[in-house]
N, C-alpha and C positions, 0 to 999 in steps of 0.2 A: 112598352110597358108590360106587355103580356109575358115577357121573359122574366122580369124581375118581380112582378106582383100578380095578383089574381087578374085574369082577363076580364075586361069590361064587355058589356053587351053592345059594342059598337061594331059596325059593319064596314069599317075602313081600315086600310093598311097603308102605312107611310113607309116609303123607301127613299133613302138618301142616295142620289145617283150623280156620278161625275158627269159634267156637261157632254163630254165626248161619248158617253155611253147612253145618253138619253134616247137617241134614235133606235139603237138596237133593243133597248129595254121596252120602248113603246111597241116595237114590232113583236116581241115575245108576248107582251100583254095582249095585243090584238089577236095573236094566234090562240090565246087562252080565252077569248070571248070578250075582252074589254074593248068594245067597239064604239062606245059613246065617249066622245072626246070633247072636253070643255076647253074654252080659251084659257091660256096660261094666266095665272094669278100672280101678282107681285105684292110684297109687303116690305115694310121697313125701307122705304125709298128704293125699292128694286133689289135690295140685298138678299131677299128670300123670294125665290121663284118656284111655284108649284104647278105641275102639269097633272091634271086630274083626268083619269080614265075610269069608266064605269061599265059594269056588265050586270045583267039580270040573272040571278040564281035560277037555274031551270026548275029546281024543285019547289022553291018558295015564291018566286017572282020578286024577291027583294033585291034592291040595288046593292051591289058590292062595289065599293069605291077604292081605287088605288091612287094615292097621292104620291107623285114622284117629285121629291124636293131636290132641286139642283144644287150640288155642292158649290158654294160661293165663299168669298172671304168671310162672310158672317157665320158659315156653317163648317168651315174647313177644320177647325179644331175638333169638332164632334166627329167628323169623318176620320180624321187621323187617329182618334182614340178608340176606334171600333175594335172589337175583339171577336174571335171565333169560338163558339161554344158548341158542345155536344147537346143536341136537343131533339127530342121526338125521333130518335133513331138515326139522326143525320147530323150534319155540321151546319151551323148557321152563323153568319156574320151579323153582329148587332152592335149598336152603339153602347159604349160604356155608360154606367150611371152618370158620370160626370158629363159625358157628351149629351145625354138626354136632358140633363139639367140645363145645359147651355141652350139647347133648342127650345125647351119649354119656357125659358126666360124671355126668348124673343117674342112669344105670344102672350104669356102672362095671364091666361084666363084663370078663373077660380079652380077649375079642375087641374090646370097646369101647376098652380101653386100648391095644391094638395099633393100632386105627383112629385114635385120638387122636394117637399118635406119628406116624403117616403124615401125617395132616392138618396137624399142626404143622410138618412138613417142607415142606408145600406153602405154608404161610403164610410160612415163613422165606425161600422162593424168591421170593415176591412183592415 
């Protein structure tokens, strides 16, 4: 959402990761200090699996959470619709607004519904 809207004051990052890349991504995260590993979480009858790793920010001692969402049949369309954007002096692969809408519909919290309305407005402008 931070790419398409104003960033929120949340301290978590969500990454969509193909299952075959989960091990290597976890290894990179660990090398960056994400050493607190939670048990995997499953939602929607196992269709959505999240691997959470956390580290403490050395400057503030706040927890920074990295949620690794495994690409599955429920999230494959979002993964396939990703795009590469120029951002902050580099290139970044992100989900399209439509892909984000699909993921947010899986959870459907109040914040997700607000995000969906905003993202639909972006799609209407395109």
